[in-house]
C-alpha positions in Angstrom: 3.1 4.6 -22.5 3.3 3.4 -18.8 0.9 4.4 -16.1 2.7 5.5 -12.8 1.1 4.8 -9.5 2.8 6.3 -6.5 1.6 5.6 -2.8 2.1 3.1 0.2 2.5 -0.6 -0.1 1.4 -1.9 3.2 1.8 -4.8 5.6 -1.8 -5.7 6.6 -2.3 -7.6 9.8 -5.5 -9.8 9.6 -6.9 -10.8 13.0 -10.0 -12.8 13.1 -11.4 -12.8 16.7 -13.4 -15.8 16.7 -10.7 -18.2 15.5 -7.9 -16.3 16.9 -6.3 -16.6 13.6 -3.6 -13.8 12.6 -1.5 -13.4 9.6 0.0 -10.8 7.6 -0.4 -9.9 4.0 0.8 -7.3 1.4 -1.8 -4.6 0.6 -2.1 -0.9 0.0 -3.5 1.3 -2.7 -0.1 1.2 -4.9 -0.3 -2.6 -4.7 -3.9 -3.2 -5.6 -3.9 -0.3 -8.2 -0.8 -1.6 -9.9 -1.8 -5.1 -10.1 -5.3 -4.4 -11.3 -3.9 -2.2 -14.0 -1.3 -4.7 -15.1 -4.1 -7.4 -15.2 -6.1 -5.1 -17.4 -3.2 -4.9 -20.0 -1.6 -1.7 -19.0 2.1 -1.2 -18.7 2.8 0.1 -15.0 5.5 1.8 -13.2 5.1 1.9 -9.5 6.6 4.1 -6.8 5.7 2.3 -3.6 6.5 4.0 -0.4 8.0 1.7 2.4 11.0 1.3 4.6 14.1 -0.5 3.1 13.9 -3.2 5.7 10.6 -4.3 4.1 11.7 -4.4 0.4 10.6 -8.0 0.3 7.0 -6.8 -0.1 8.0 -5.4 -3.8 8.3 -9.1 -4.8 4.5 -9.2 -5.2 4.9 -6.4 -7.8 8.1 -7.6 -9.5 6.4 -10.9 -10.0 3.8 -9.4 -12.1 6.8 -7.6 -14.1 5.8 -4.3 -12.8 8.7 -1.9 -12.8 9.4 -0.6 -9.2 11.2 2.7 -8.0 10.8 2.4 -4.3 10.5 5.7 -2.5 12.2 4.8 0.8 10.5 6.0 4.0 11.3 5.8 7.5 8.5 3.2 8.2 6.3 1.1 6.2 2.5 1.7 6.5 0.9 -1.1 8.6 -2.8 -1.7 8.9 -4.6 -3.7 11.3 -7.7 -5.3 9.9 -9.8 -7.0 12.8 -12.8 -9.0 12.1 -14.7 -9.2 15.6 -17.6 -11.2 14.5 -18.7 -14.1 12.0 -19.4 -11.4 9.4 -16.7 -10.4 6.9 -18.6 -7.4 6.4 -17.8 -6.0 9.9 -14.0 -5.0 10.0 -12.3 -2.6 12.5 -9.3 -0.9 10.4 -6.6 0.9 12.1 -3.4 2.4 10.8 -0.6 1.3 13.0 2.3 3.2 11.1 1.9 5.6 8.3 4.7 5.9 5.7 3.0 8.6 3.7 2.7 10.9 6.7 5.2 13.8 6.1 6.7 12.1 3.1 7.7 14.8 0.2 6.5 13.4 -2.9 9.3 15.4 -4.8 11.8 13.2 -2.9 11.1 10.6 -5.6 12.3 13.5 -8.1 13.6 11.8 -11.2 10.8 9.2 -11.0 8.0 11.3 -10.4 9.1 13.6 -13.3 8.8 10.8 -15.8 5.0 10.9 -15.8 2.9 13.3 -17.7 0.3 12.8 -15.2 0.5 12.1 -11.4 -2.0 10.4 -9.1 -0.9 9.8 -5.5 -2.4 6.8 -4.2 -3.3 7.7 -0.5 -4.7 6.0 2.5 -8.2 6.8 1.7 -10.8 7.7 4.5 -8.9 6.3 7.4 -6.0 8.8 8.2 -5.6 8.8 12.0 -4.0 6.0 14.0 -6.7 5.6 16.4 -9.6 6.0 13.8 -11.6 2.9 13.2 -14.1 2.2 10.2 -17.0 -0.2 10.2 
């Protein structure tokens, strides 16, 4: 039996103020949950929510042999993770785009109905574009 994970796959922008380094990496609850469950030996089916033009983000899941049924949305969730100091423990996180906002889970219809139990992986404590957590 497969475990189904539904939620955002994100484009994370990492900004390190001190060195002025900036790069992008894949992230999101659906990504981390799917990878972790697979590494623990579970069979995983993922329904990542993202814009079709960012489908390249799915390669990270497909590479791990995770079955993906994308839930196409108008935009892909984008996090900005800014590290303003030397400490990796201090991070300002801001949601720049939110794919889940207004998403109808039933829009994934036939895929969602495959699972006896459902858990929507959501964006956690940071829900507002301008909200920052330390």
